[in-house]
C-alpha positions in Angstrom: 97.5 113.6 106.0 95.3 114.7 103.3 93.8 117.5 102.7 89.8 118.1 104.0 88.0 119.7 102.1 83.4 121.1 101.6 81.5 119.8 99.1 78.5 121.5 99.2 75.9 121.2 97.7 71.3 121.6 97.6 68.8 119.3 98.0 65.1 120.4 97.4 64.1 119.0 100.9 65.1 118.6 104.0 64.2 114.4 103.8 65.9 113.6 100.0 69.1 115.7 101.8 68.8 113.7 105.3 68.3 110.8 103.3 72.0 111.9 101.1 73.8 112.3 104.0 73.4 108.9 106.2 74.3 107.3 102.4 77.3 108.7 102.1 77.9 108.7 106.0 77.3 104.7 105.7 79.4 104.6 102.9 82.6 106.2 104.9 82.4 108.9 102.4 81.9 111.8 105.1 82.6 112.3 108.5 80.3 114.9 109.2 77.0 116.5 107.0 75.8 119.9 107.9 72.2 120.1 106.6 70.9 123.5 107.3 67.2 124.1 105.8 65.3 127.1 105.1 67.7 128.3 101.8 65.6 130.4 98.8 67.5 130.4 95.5 67.3 132.3 92.3 69.2 130.7 89.4 69.4 130.9 85.5 67.4 127.3 84.1 66.7 127.2 80.7 66.6 130.1 79.7 64.4 132.0 83.0 64.7 133.0 86.2 63.7 130.3 88.5 63.0 130.5 92.3 63.1 127.2 94.5 62.9 126.4 98.1 65.8 123.9 99.0 68.3 122.5 101.4 71.8 123.3 101.7 74.1 120.3 102.7 77.9 120.6 103.4 79.9 117.5 103.3 83.1 116.9 105.2 85.4 114.7 104.3 89.3 114.2 102.5 90.3 115.4 99.2 91.2 111.4 98.3 87.4 110.9 98.5 85.7 114.4 96.2 85.4 111.7 93.1 83.1 109.9 94.7 81.3 111.7 96.8 80.1 113.2 93.6 79.7 110.5 92.0 77.8 109.2 95.0 75.3 112.9 95.6 74.9 112.4 91.8 73.5 108.8 91.7 71.3 109.9 94.7 70.1 113.5 93.7 66.6 114.3 92.6 68.2 117.1 90.0 69.2 117.0 86.7 71.9 119.4 87.2 72.6 119.1 90.9 75.2 121.7 92.8 78.6 120.0 93.9 81.1 122.0 94.6 84.4 121.0 96.2 86.2 123.5 98.1 89.8 123.1 99.5 90.4 124.1 103.5 92.6 126.6 104.1 93.6 125.5 107.6 92.0 123.0 110.0 92.5 121.9 114.0 95.1 118.9 114.0 92.5 116.7 115.9 89.4 117.8 114.0 91.2 116.8 111.0 92.8 114.1 112.7 88.8 113.1 112.9 88.0 113.6 109.4 90.4 111.6 108.5 90.1 107.7 110.9 86.0 108.3 109.7 86.7 108.4 106.6 88.5 105.4 106.4 86.3 102.1 106.3 85.2 100.4 103.6 83.6 102.7 101.7 86.9 105.1 101.6 89.7 104.6 98.9 
């Protein structure tokens, strides 16, 4: 079985996150997306500290789809420089892992 990964990203709104999450699922690039509203971010941007209300998205997929997921997120994202972090998973329950593999084996998967 291929290694499972999380792809972590943030969005400026729940609407944009839901639209992107649904598109990733429809393309079979992810088995699941978790959208967590209500995050406050402080960060450096253009030489100053900025603050934004954001939404976190955790995308559950397999390592071989990390690059297509990154490209899809970047293409659909409204941010100039979105956070896109691929996080390897050390251990996954075998039945859950099989589910991730099965759900990402469709048309959009490579």
